[in-house]
C-alpha positions as CSV (number, residue, x, y, z in Angstrom):
1,M,-22.1,-21.0,-13.8
2,T,-20.6,-20.3,-17.1
3,A,-18.0,-18.4,-17.7
4,S,-17.4,-15.7,-20.8
5,T,-14.3,-13.6,-21.6
6,F,-16.5,-9.9,-21.8
7,A,-12.9,-8.4,-22.9
8,P,-9.5,-9.7,-23.7
9,G,-8.2,-10.5,-20.1
10,L,-11.7,-10.0,-18.4
11,V,-14.1,-12.7,-17.2
12,V,-17.1,-12.4,-16.3
13,R,-19.4,-15.2,-14.9
14,G,-22.7,-15.8,-13.9
15,F,-24.2,-12.0,-14.0
16,T,-24.7,-9.5,-17.4
17,P,-22.0,-6.2,-17.7
18,P,-22.9,-3.8,-17.1
19,L,-23.9,-3.1,-12.6
20,A,-24.8,0.1,-11.6
21,L,-21.7,0.9,-9.5
22,A,-24.3,3.1,-7.3
23,D,-26.4,0.1,-6.2
24,F,-23.2,-1.0,-3.7
25,K,-22.6,0.2,-0.3
26,L,-19.0,-1.6,0.3
27,I,-15.7,-2.5,-1.3
28,A,-14.1,-4.6,0.6
29,F,-10.5,-5.8,-0.4
30,D,-7.8,-8.0,0.5
31,M,-4.3,-6.4,0.6
32,D,-0.9,-8.5,-0.5
33,S,-0.9,-9.2,-4.1
34,T,-4.2,-7.5,-4.3
35,L,-3.6,-3.7,-3.4
36,I,-0.5,-4.1,-3.3
37,N,1.9,-5.9,-5.3
38,I,4.1,-8.0,-2.3
39,E,3.7,-10.7,0.0
40,C,4.4,-8.6,3.0
41,I,5.6,-11.6,5.1
42,D,7.9,-12.3,2.5
43,E,9.7,-9.6,2.2
44,I,10.3,-8.9,6.4
45,A,11.5,-12.7,6.2
46,D,14.3,-11.5,3.5
47,A,15.6,-9.5,6.2
48,V,17.0,-12.5,8.1
49,G,18.0,-14.7,4.8
50,K,14.6,-16.7,5.4
51,K,12.4,-15.2,2.3
52,A,12.7,-18.7,0.1
53,E,11.0,-20.6,3.2
54,V,8.5,-18.5,4.4
55,A,7.5,-17.8,0.3
56,A,6.8,-21.4,-0.2
57,I,4.3,-21.2,2.8
58,T,2.5,-18.8,1.5
59,E,2.4,-19.3,-2.2
60,A,1.1,-23.4,-1.0
61,T,-1.2,-21.8,1.5
62,M,-2.7,-18.6,-0.8
63,R,-3.5,-21.6,-3.8
64,G,-5.4,-23.6,-1.0
65,E,-2.9,-26.6,-0.7
66,I,-2.6,-25.5,3.3
67,R,-5.9,-25.2,4.2
68,D,-5.2,-24.2,8.4
69,F,-4.2,-20.5,7.8
70,K,-4.1,-19.8,10.7
71,E,-1.3,-22.3,11.5
72,S,0.3,-21.2,8.3
73,L,0.8,-17.8,9.5
74,T,1.6,-18.8,12.7
75,R,4.3,-21.0,11.2
76,R,5.6,-18.0,9.0
77,V,5.8,-15.5,11.4
78,A,7.3,-17.9,13.6
79,L,10.3,-17.6,11.3
80,L,10.6,-13.6,11.5
81,Q,11.7,-13.9,15.5
82,G,14.4,-11.7,15.5
83,V,13.7,-9.2,12.6
84,P,14.4,-5.9,13.4
85,V,11.0,-3.5,13.5
86,A,13.3,-1.5,11.3
87,A,13.0,-3.5,8.5
88,L,8.8,-2.8,8.4
89,Q,9.6,0.8,7.1
90,Q,12.4,-0.9,4.7
91,V,10.1,-3.1,3.1
92,Y,7.3,-0.5,3.0
93,D,10.0,2.1,1.4
94,E,11.4,0.1,-1.2
95,R,9.3,-2.7,-1.8
96,L,5.8,-1.7,-1.2
97,R,3.8,-0.3,-3.8
98,L,0.2,0.4,-4.9
99,N,-0.8,-2.5,-7.1
100,P,-2.1,-0.2,-10.5
101,G,-5.4,1.0,-10.5
102,A,-5.9,0.6,-7.2
103,S,-6.3,4.7,-6.6
104,E,-8.2,4.4,-9.7
105,L,-10.8,2.3,-7.9
106,V,-10.9,3.0,-4.9
107,A,-11.4,6.7,-6.0
108,A,-14.5,5.8,-8.5
109,C,-15.7,3.6,-5.0
110,K,-15.3,6.4,-3.0
111,A,-17.1,9.3,-5.6
112,A,-19.7,6.4,-6.0
113,G,-20.6,6.4,-2.1
114,L,-19.3,3.3,-1.0
115,K,-17.3,2.9,1.5
116,V,-14.0,1.2,1.2
117,L,-13.1,-1.8,3.4
118,L,-8.9,-3.3,3.7
119,V,-9.5,-6.8,5.4
120,S,-5.6,-8.4,5.4
121,G,-3.9,-11.4,6.5
122,G,-0.9,-9.2,6.4
123,F,0.2,-7.2,8.8
124,T,-1.6,-4.1,10.5
125,F,2.2,-2.0,10.3
126,F,1.2,-1.4,5.8
127,A,-2.4,-1.8,6.4
128,N,-2.0,1.2,8.2
129,R,-0.2,2.8,5.8
130,V,-2.1,2.0,2.3
131,R,-5.6,3.1,4.8
132,D,-3.9,6.5,4.6
133,R,-2.5,6.7,1.3
134,L,-6.1,5.6,-0.3
135,G,-8.3,7.0,2.0
136,I,-9.9,3.9,3.1
137,D,-12.5,4.1,5.9
138,F,-12.3,1.2,7.7
139,T,-9.2,-2.1,8.2
140,R,-8.6,-5.4,9.9
141,S,-5.3,-6.8,10.0
142,N,-2.8,-8.9,12.3
143,L,-0.5,-7.0,14.3
144,L,2.7,-8.9,14.7
145,D,4.4,-8.3,18.4
146,E,8.0,-6.6,19.1
147,A,10.4,-6.0,21.9
148,D,13.6,-4.2,22.0
149,G,13.8,-3.4,18.7
150,V,13.2,-6.5,17.2
151,L,9.8,-9.2,16.2
152,T,9.4,-11.9,18.9
153,G,7.5,-14.1,15.8
154,R,4.3,-13.7,17.7
155,V,1.0,-12.3,17.1
156,V,-0.8,-10.3,19.1
157,P,-4.5,-10.8,20.2
158,Q,-6.9,-8.0,19.7
159,A,-10.5,-7.8,20.6
160,W,-11.6,-9.2,17.7
161,G,-10.1,-12.0,17.9
162,D,-6.0,-13.7,17.4
163,I,-5.3,-14.3,13.5
164,C,-7.7,-12.6,10.5
165,D,-7.7,-15.6,8.6
166,G,-10.9,-16.2,5.7
167,A,-13.1,-17.0,8.3
168,E,-12.7,-13.4,10.2
169,K,-12.1,-11.8,6.2
170,R,-16.3,-13.5,6.1
171,R,-16.8,-12.2,9.5
172,T,-16.1,-8.3,9.2
173,L,-17.9,-8.0,5.9
174,L,-21.2,-8.8,7.0
175,E,-20.3,-6.9,10.2
176,V,-19.1,-3.6,8.4
177,A,-22.0,-4.5,5.7
178,S,-24.3,-4.6,8.5
179,L,-22.5,-1.1,9.9
180,L,-23.4,0.7,7.1
181,G,-27.1,-1.2,7.2
182,A,-26.0,-3.1,3.7
183,V,-27.1,-6.2,3.1
184,P,-23.8,-9.4,1.4
185,A,-26.0,-8.0,-2.1
186,Q,-24.8,-4.8,-2.1
187,C,-20.9,-5.6,-1.4
188,I,-18.3,-5.7,-4.0
189,A,-15.4,-8.6,-2.3
190,V,-11.8,-8.5,-4.3
191,G,-9.0,-11.0,-3.3
192,D,-6.5,-13.7,-5.0
193,G,-5.8,-16.4,-2.7
194,A,-7.5,-18.8,-1.1
195,N,-8.1,-16.8,1.6
196,D,-10.2,-14.6,0.0
197,L,-12.7,-16.8,-0.8
198,P,-14.6,-16.8,2.3
199,M,-15.9,-13.2,1.8
200,M,-15.8,-13.1,-1.4
201,G,-18.4,-16.1,-1.8
202,E,-20.8,-13.4,0.5
203,A,-20.3,-10.6,-1.1
204,G,-23.2,-9.5,-4.4
205,L,-19.7,-9.4,-6.1
206,S,-16.8,-11.9,-6.2
207,V,-13.4,-10.0,-8.3
208,A,-10.2,-12.1,-8.7
209,Y,-7.2,-10.5,-9.1
210,H,-4.5,-12.0,-11.3
211,A,-5.9,-14.9,-8.9
212,K,-4.7,-17.9,-7.8
213,P,-6.2,-20.9,-9.7
214,K,-8.8,-22.4,-7.3
215,V,-10.1,-18.0,-7.2
216,R,-10.4,-17.3,-10.6
217,E,-12.3,-20.0,-10.8
218,Q,-15.3,-19.5,-8.4
219,A,-14.9,-15.1,-8.7
220,M,-18.2,-13.7,-10.7
221,V,-15.2,-11.4,-12.5
222,S,-11.4,-12.1,-12.9
223,I,-9.0,-9.6,-13.9
224,E,-6.5,-11.4,-15.7
225,T,-4.5,-8.5,-17.4
226,G,-4.1,-5.3,-17.1
227,G,-5.0,-2.9,-13.6
228,L,-7.4,-3.2,-10.8
229,D,-9.7,-0.5,-12.1
230,R,-10.1,-2.8,-15.5
231,L,-13.7,-3.4,-12.8
232,L,-15.1,0.1,-13.8
233,E,-15.5,-1.8,-17.1
234,L,-17.8,-3.7,-15.8
235,L,-19.9,-1.1,-13.7
236,R,-21.8,1.7,-14.7
237,R,-21.0,4.6,-13.1
């Protein structure tokens, strides 16, 4: 698909704006570095002096250089063994911020009748709090195991599976769409890393937000400057 610069910092390929927001029924967001400003696992690792080690793995994974997300996450979570559970609240309070335009975009989508899904390779501790702040309808994310007030370095299997990776993000998008009586073409998927590409590939509108090069190249919309609400420049309300 040929890409064109619709406006400074806003690249579009494969369609001519505007689209009607009301033609969509679901918008799915990645969380870390998409809805929020940090990679939570990197900041948790900082509590035990392992941020650089964990962040290097995270960065390589998001660029698509480490292709097995489950193996990557398992390696990184193992490095969190012994982190006090209280450190999660500290990360949330002191470091986590919503990315610019997140509240505005979610509010506009909800006003147009869309349901909102947060589907993350990150953790329920943060996903549930972001859900509550933004009024998000559905979430899926990974659950950190803990015992005696510290993290064990493992992820807890849940009813849907063990780890929310790219394949699970895709499956969740399709599952929630089906629940809503929607087809994939009526879904929007927003992400920044390689593990977002499977769900973005299914959606009728795929959006890269300040994303890795591989993701920017494959998305129908790439927001390269400004906030998430820049998507509304392309959607007729």
